[in-house]
Z-matrix of the N, CA and C atoms (Angstrom, degrees):
N
C 1 1.451
C 2 1.527 1 111.00
N 3 1.327 2 117.42 1 -36.24
C 4 1.458 3 119.38 2 179.56
C 5 1.516 4 111.35 3 -66.98
N 6 1.313 5 116.61 4 -31.79
C 7 1.460 6 121.25 5 179.45
C 8 1.532 7 110.70 6 -62.15
N 9 1.328 8 116.92 7 -38.91
C 10 1.467 9 120.77 8 -179.53
C 11 1.521 10 112.01 9 -70.36
N 12 1.327 11 117.22 10 -21.03
C 13 1.467 12 121.55 11 -176.07
C 14 1.529 13 111.01 12 -117.32
N 15 1.325 14 116.33 13 38.07
C 16 1.473 15 120.34 14 -177.13
C 17 1.515 16 112.86 15 -60.59
N 18 1.306 17 118.72 16 -27.12
C 19 1.458 18 121.76 17 -178.33
C 20 1.517 19 114.36 18 -82.53
N 21 1.313 20 117.99 19 -10.20
C 22 1.468 21 122.09 20 -176.22
C 23 1.529 22 110.10 21 -97.94
N 24 1.325 23 116.08 22 107.33
C 25 1.462 24 120.59 23 -176.54
C 26 1.526 25 112.62 24 -62.26
N 27 1.313 26 116.96 25 -37.95
C 28 1.469 27 119.35 26 -178.69
C 29 1.529 28 111.01 27 -66.83
N 30 1.324 29 116.88 28 -41.85
C 31 1.464 30 120.63 29 178.02
C 32 1.532 31 109.31 30 -64.04
N 33 1.324 32 117.04 31 -41.38
C 34 1.463 33 120.12 32 179.03
C 35 1.527 34 110.68 33 -62.56
N 36 1.314 35 117.05 34 -45.60
C 37 1.465 36 121.44 35 179.96
C 38 1.527 37 111.26 36 -59.61
N 39 1.325 38 116.52 37 -50.63
C 40 1.470 39 119.90 38 -178.17
C 41 1.525 40 111.46 39 -66.70
N 42 1.331 41 116.77 40 -38.12
C 43 1.459 42 120.27 41 178.01
C 44 1.521 43 112.45 42 -64.99
N 45 1.320 44 116.51 43 -40.49
C 46 1.471 45 120.51 44 177.96
C 47 1.523 46 111.03 45 -65.68
N 48 1.319 47 116.65 46 -38.39
C 49 1.480 48 119.63 47 177.01
C 50 1.530 49 110.23 48 -61.78
N 51 1.324 50 116.08 49 -42.12
C 52 1.464 51 120.26 50 178.88
C 53 1.527 52 110.80 51 -65.52
N 54 1.318 53 116.99 52 -45.53
C 55 1.467 54 120.33 53 178.53
C 56 1.521 55 111.69 54 -59.34
N 57 1.322 56 116.53 55 -39.15
C 58 1.460 57 120.94 56 -179.33
C 59 1.528 58 110.99 57 -58.70
N 60 1.318 59 116.87 58 -34.20
C 61 1.460 60 120.36 59 -179.83
C 62 1.531 61 112.40 60 -85.08
N 63 1.326 62 116.77 61 -27.92
C 64 1.466 63 120.40 62 -178.89
C 65 1.527 64 112.76 63 -78.31
N 66 1.320 65 116.48 64 -34.59
C 67 1.460 66 120.75 65 -174.95
C 68 1.527 67 107.88 66 -110.57
N 69 1.307 68 115.42 67 83.23
C 70 1.462 69 118.76 68 179.69
C 71 1.519 70 109.50 69 -80.22
N 72 1.340 71 116.99 70 147.54
C 73 1.461 72 120.43 71 -178.97
C 74 1.523 73 111.78 72 -63.14
N 75 1.310 74 115.42 73 151.65
C 76 1.454 75 120.53 74 175.51
C 77 1.518 76 114.38 75 88.11
N 78 1.340 77 117.12 76 4.12
C 79 1.458 78 119.31 77 177.82
C 80 1.518 79 110.73 78 -68.29
N 81 1.324 80 115.31 79 164.79
C 82 1.459 81 119.79 80 -178.71
C 83 1.513 82 110.17 81 -138.34
N 84 1.314 83 114.14 82 165.40
C 85 1.449 84 120.66 83 176.33
C 86 1.520 85 111.94 84 98.59
N 87 1.311 86 114.16 85 164.37
C 88 1.462 87 121.17 86 -176.43
C 89 1.526 88 110.93 87 -65.44
N 90 1.328 89 117.67 88 -42.30
C 91 1.467 90 120.63 89 -178.75
C 92 1.527 91 110.71 90 -63.39
N 93 1.341 92 116.28 91 -43.52
C 94 1.470 93 119.36 92 179.44
C 95 1.517 94 109.98 93 -64.74
N 96 1.320 95 117.87 94 -43.69
C 97 1.459 96 121.44 95 -178.49
C 98 1.525 97 110.75 96 -62.64
N 99 1.326 98 117.05 97 -40.57
C 100 1.460 99 121.34 98 178.06
C 101 1.522 100 110.28 99 -62.81
N 102 1.331 101 116.70 100 -44.96
C 103 1.461 102 120.92 101 179.09
C 104 1.536 103 110.95 102 -65.69
N 105 1.320 104 117.20 103 -41.00
C 106 1.462 105 121.00 104 179.71
C 107 1.526 106 110.64 105 -64.12
N 108 1.321 107 118.01 106 -41.72
C 109 1.467 108 121.24 107 178.48
C 110 1.524 109 110.91 108 -63.50
N 111 1.326 110 116.47 109 -41.35
C 112 1.471 111 120.29 110 177.55
C 113 1.525 112 110.44 111 -65.24
N 114 1.323 113 117.33 112 -38.59
C 115 1.463 114 121.19 113 178.72
C 116 1.526 115 110.46 114 -65.23
N 117 1.328 116 117.32 115 -40.46
C 118 1.470 117 121.07 116 178.39
C 119 1.526 118 109.66 117 -63.99
N 120 1.325 119 117.74 118 -44.73
C 121 1.474 120 120.75 119 178.68
C 122 1.529 121 111.18 120 -61.53
N 123 1.325 122 116.17 121 -41.86
C 124 1.464 123 121.12 122 -179.86
C 125 1.520 124 111.00 123 -64.97
N 126 1.338 125 116.69 124 -45.15
C 127 1.465 126 120.51 125 179.94
C 128 1.519 127 111.08 126 -65.47
N 129 1.325 128 117.32 127 -39.11
C 130 1.464 129 120.70 128 178.76
C 131 1.524 130 110.59 129 -64.35
N 132 1.326 131 116.86 130 -42.93
C 133 1.470 132 120.46 131 178.92
C 134 1.523 133 110.68 132 -64.31
N 135 1.328 134 117.29 133 -42.20
C 136 1.465 135 120.51 134 179.11
C 137 1.522 136 110.93 135 -65.06
N 138 1.324 137 116.83 136 -38.84
C 139 1.460 138 121.16 137 178.14
C 140 1.526 139 110.64 138 -63.03
N 141 1.323 140 116.41 139 -43.02
C 142 1.462 141 120.97 140 179.62
C 143 1.526 142 111.99 141 -70.12
N 144 1.333 143 116.91 142 -38.82
C 145 1.462 144 121.49 143 -175.97
C 146 1.523 145 113.37 144 -81.59
N 147 1.329 146 116.93 145 -33.25
C 148 1.474 147 120.79 146 -171.41
C 149 1.522 148 112.31 147 -131.92
N 150 1.320 149 117.16 148 33.01
C 151 1.452 150 120.98 149 -178.20
C 152 1.515 151 114.23 150 -61.70
N 153 1.332 152 116.87 151 -16.65
C 154 1.465 153 119.78 152 178.96
C 155 1.529 154 112.48 153 -84.70
N 156 1.330 155 117.60 154 -13.21
C 157 1.464 156 121.68 155 178.19
C 158 1.523 157 108.75 156 -87.73
N 159 1.314 158 117.36 157 116.77
C 160 1.469 159 121.38 158 -175.04
C 161 1.522 160 113.31 159 -58.39
N 162 1.331 161 117.28 160 -37.13
C 163 1.463 162 120.21 161 -178.32
C 164 1.527 163 111.31 162 -70.14
N 165 1.327 164 116.78 163 -47.19
C 166 1.464 165 120.75 164 178.44
C 167 1.523 166 109.82 165 -65.00
N 168 1.315 167 116.42 166 -42.15
C 169 1.460 168 121.31 167 178.69
C 170 1.528 169 110.79 168 -57.73
N 171 1.316 170 116.61 169 -49.03
C 172 1.465 171 120.81 170 -179.07
C 173 1.513 172 112.92 171 -61.59
N 174 1.328 173 117.16 172 -45.23
C 175 1.462 174 120.52 173 -179.61
C 176 1.523 175 111.21 174 -68.71
N 177 1.323 176 117.42 175 -38.34
C 178 1.474 177 120.57 176 177.85
C 179 1.520 178 110.70 177 -61.97
N 180 1.320 179 115.69 178 -49.47
C 181 1.463 180 119.61 179 -179.23
C 182 1.520 181 111.69 180 -62.95
N 183 1.324 182 116.67 181 -40.60
C 184 1.463 183 120.09 182 -179.87
C 185 1.524 184 111.12 183 -64.49
N 186 1.317 185 117.69 184 -43.73
C 187 1.462 186 120.77 185 179.83
C 188 1.530 187 110.51 186 -65.56
N 189 1.322 188 117.46 187 -44.17
C 190 1.463 189 120.65 188 178.84
C 191 1.525 190 110.67 189 -63.95
N 192 1.320 191 116.79 190 -39.77
C 193 1.467 192 120.94 191 178.02
C 194 1.521 193 110.64 192 -64.26
N 195 1.325 194 117.16 193 -47.24
C 196 1.466 195 121.02 194 -177.76
C 197 1.515 196 112.23 195 -62.92
N 198 1.331 197 116.15 196 -33.25
C 199 1.464 198 119.97 197 -179.52
C 200 1.524 199 112.20 198 -90.89
N 201 1.314 200 117.26 199 1.71
C 202 1.461 201 120.70 200 177.20
C 203 1.509 202 114.02 201 67.67
N 204 1.316 203 117.17 202 32.44
C 205 1.463 204 121.82 203 -177.22
C 206 1.532 205 110.09 204 -84.15
N 207 1.314 206 115.40 205 60.05
C 208 1.471 207 121.60 206 -175.76
C 209 1.524 208 111.71 207 -60.79
N 210 1.318 209 117.90 208 -40.64
C 211 1.463 210 120.72 209 -178.53
C 212 1.527 211 111.32 210 -61.58
N 213 1.327 212 116.79 211 -38.78
C 214 1.466 213 120.98 212 178.03
C 215 1.525 214 110.01 213 -67.07
N 216 1.328 215 116.24 214 -42.21
C 217 1.463 216 119.85 215 178.92
C 218 1.524 217 111.11 216 -62.35
N 219 1.329 218 116.72 217 -44.23
C 220 1.466 219 120.08 218 179.78
C 221 1.524 220 110.30 219 -63.19
N 222 1.321 221 118.12 220 -44.21
C 223 1.468 222 119.54 221 -178.99
C 224 1.530 223 111.50 222 -66.94
N 225 1.327 224 117.39 223 -25.31
C 226 1.470 225 120.70 224 177.65
C 227 1.519 226 112.34 225 -70.86
N 228 1.320 227 116.81 226 -18.11
C 229 1.468 228 119.99 227 178.22
C 230 1.528 229 111.70 228 -62.35
N 231 1.335 230 116.87 229 -27.35
C 232 1.462 231 120.51 230 -177.87
C 233 1.525 232 112.78 231 -62.89
N 234 1.328 233 117.43 232 -32.65
C 235 1.467 234 120.36 233 -176.61
C 236 1.524 235 112.66 234 -107.23
N 237 1.317 236 116.47 235 0.22
C 238 1.465 237 120.14 236 -173.42
C 239 1.521 238 111.94 237 -82.11
N 240 1.335 239 114.13 238 145.43
C 241 1.458 240 119.56 239 169.26
C 242 1.525 241 107.40 240 -72.06
N 243 1.309 242 117.81 241 170.26
C 244 1.463 243 119.14 242 -178.25
C 245 1.527 244 111.95 243 -63.66
N 246 1.331 245 118.20 244 -35.41
C 247 1.470 246 120.47 245 178.18
C 248 1.527 247 111.38 246 -66.05
N 249 1.325 248 116.08 247 -43.23
C 250 1.468 249 120.36 248 179.34
C 251 1.520 250 109.98 249 -69.79
N 252 1.329 251 117.22 250 -38.69
C 253 1.467 252 120.60 251 178.12
C 254 1.522 253 110.84 252 -59.04
N 255 1.315 254 116.96 253 -39.49
C 256 1.470 255 120.76 254 177.65
C 257 1.524 256 110.37 255 -61.05
N 258 1.321 257 117.04 256 -42.90
C 259 1.467 258 120.92 257 179.02
C 260 1.534 259 111.52 258 -66.96
N 261 1.323 260 116.78 259 -36.12
C 262 1.467 261 121.10 260 177.39
C 263 1.527 262 109.96 261 -64.38
N 264 1.319 263 116.90 262 -44.19
C 265 1.462 264 120.19 263 179.37
C 266 1.531 265 110.51 264 -64.17
N 267 1.328 266 117.27 265 -38.01
C 268 1.465 267 120.31 266 175.71
C 269 1.523 268 110.02 267 -62.43
N 270 1.338 269 116.98 268 -43.29
C 271 1.467 270 120.78 269 178.04
C 272 1.527 271 110.90 270 -61.79
N 273 1.317 272 116.60 271 -42.47
C 274 1.468 273 120.29 272 177.77
C 275 1.526 274 111.01 273 -60.93
N 276 1.318 275 115.99 274 -41.08
C 277 1.459 276 120.40 275 -179.07
C 278 1.509 277 114.13 276 -69.07
N 279 1.332 278 116.94 277 -17.87
C 280 1.462 279 119.05 278 -178.02
C 281 1.531 280 113.46 279 -105.02
N 282 1.336 281 116.73 280 8.89
C 283 1.470 282 119.26 281 174.27
C 284 1.523 283 108.63 282 -68.67
N 285 1.306 284 116.06 283 134.49
C 286 1.466 285 121.45 284 178.20
C 287 1.522 286 108.01 285 -85.64
N 288 1.328 287 116.73 286 87.36
C 289 1.457 288 122.03 287 -171.94
C 290 1.523 289 112.51 288 -61.71
N 291 1.309 290 118.36 289 -42.58
C 292 1.454 291 120.82 290 -177.43
C 293 1.515 292 113.09 291 -68.89
N 294 1.318 293 116.70 292 -30.35
C 295 1.461 294 121.68 293 -176.92
C 296 1.513 295 112.00 294 -82.94
N 297 1.314 296 116.30 295 -28.88
C 298 1.446 297 120.34 296 -169.96
C 299 1.523 298 111.82 297 -87.62
N 300 1.320 299 116.12 298 110.78
C 301 1.471 300 121.43 299 -179.20
C 302 1.525 301 112.00 300 -70.25
N 303 1.351 302 118.45 301 -17.53
C 304 1.461 303 121.59 302 -179.23
C 305 1.514 304 111.63 303 -77.67
N 306 1.313 305 118.82 304 -8.43
C 307 1.452 306 120.02 305 -169.91
C 308 1.527 307 114.97 306 -120.34
N 309 1.349 308 119.69 307 39.07
C 310 1.462 309 117.50 308 177.72
C 311 1.523 310 110.36 309 -65.41
N 312 1.315 311 116.20 310 128.74
C 313 1.453 312 120.55 311 -178.92
C 314 1.509 313 114.57 312 75.98
N 315 1.309 314 117.76 313 -3.10
C 316 1.458 315 121.06 314 -176.34
C 317 1.518 316 114.07 315 -64.10
N 318 1.332 317 120.02 316 -38.35
C 319 1.473 318 117.17 317 -178.98
C 320 1.525 319 112.71 318 -56.49
N 321 1.309 320 116.88 319 -40.76
C 322 1.465 321 120.12 320 179.94
C 323 1.528 322 111.18 321 -68.37
N 324 1.343 323 117.41 322 -42.78
C 325 1.467 324 120.87 323 177.80
C 326 1.522 325 111.16 324 -61.55
N 327 1.329 326 115.58 325 -41.93
C 328 1.463 327 120.15 326 -179.52
C 329 1.519 328 110.41 327 -65.21
N 330 1.311 329 116.89 328 -44.63
C 331 1.469 330 120.34 329 179.82
C 332 1.522 331 110.63 330 -61.71
N 333 1.334 332 117.30 331 -42.94
C 334 1.466 333 120.32 332 177.65
C 335 1.528 334 111.11 333 -60.89
N 336 1.332 335 116.59 334 -44.87
C 337 1.464 336 120.88 335 -179.05
C 338 1.520 337 111.24 336 -63.96
N 339 1.323 338 116.77 337 -42.24
C 340 1.465 339 120.04 338 179.19
C 341 1.516 340 111.34 339 -65.72
N 342 1.329 341 117.10 340 -41.93
C 343 1.463 342 120.53 341 178.88
C 344 1.527 343 111.08 342 -66.08
N 345 1.326 344 117.44 343 -39.27
C 346 1.466 345 120.75 344 178.04
C 347 1.518 346 110.91 345 -63.21
N 348 1.325 347 117.61 346 -40.64
C 349 1.455 348 121.10 347 177.64
C 350 1.518 349 111.21 348 -64.92
N 351 1.325 350 116.27 349 -39.28
C 352 1.464 351 120.55 350 178.76
C 353 1.527 352 110.25 351 -63.25
N 354 1.337 353 117.32 352 -42.44
C 355 1.461 354 121.34 353 179.63
C 356 1.530 355 111.10 354 -63.65
N 357 1.327 356 117.42 355 -37.66
C 358 1.457 357 120.69 356 179.27
C 359 1.519 358 111.86 357 -66.28
N 360 1.327 359 116.76 358 -31.26
C 361 1.469 360 120.25 359 -178.07
C 362 1.516 361 112.04 360 -79.95
N 363 1.306 362 118.06 361 -19.86
C 364 1.475 363 120.29 362 -177.07
C 365 1.499 364 112.98 363 -85.82
């Protein structure tokens, strides 16, 4: 349903809030993984489409952080303004790496990606 209403910021905000409560971190099984992947895709699309809306931005970042979607957060840095980039880095820093089964090896990948981006900017 959120896909059909990608242009509506209010629908995206409310949908992301609902997803955040439906897909709690640490779930297991094929059904949970499928739902978590869909939630990550939805949050990434909302972040890209409505990153200027503070409410959508906050819910997108929170959902991506809770699900340990570090790779999505890092790739979002490419299109982010400096204010949004700061919030993305804060979200990355607050991912619970040890708790999140979706992120094995992710801290190292994220650090490499961030360092590579820094080198490109210098």
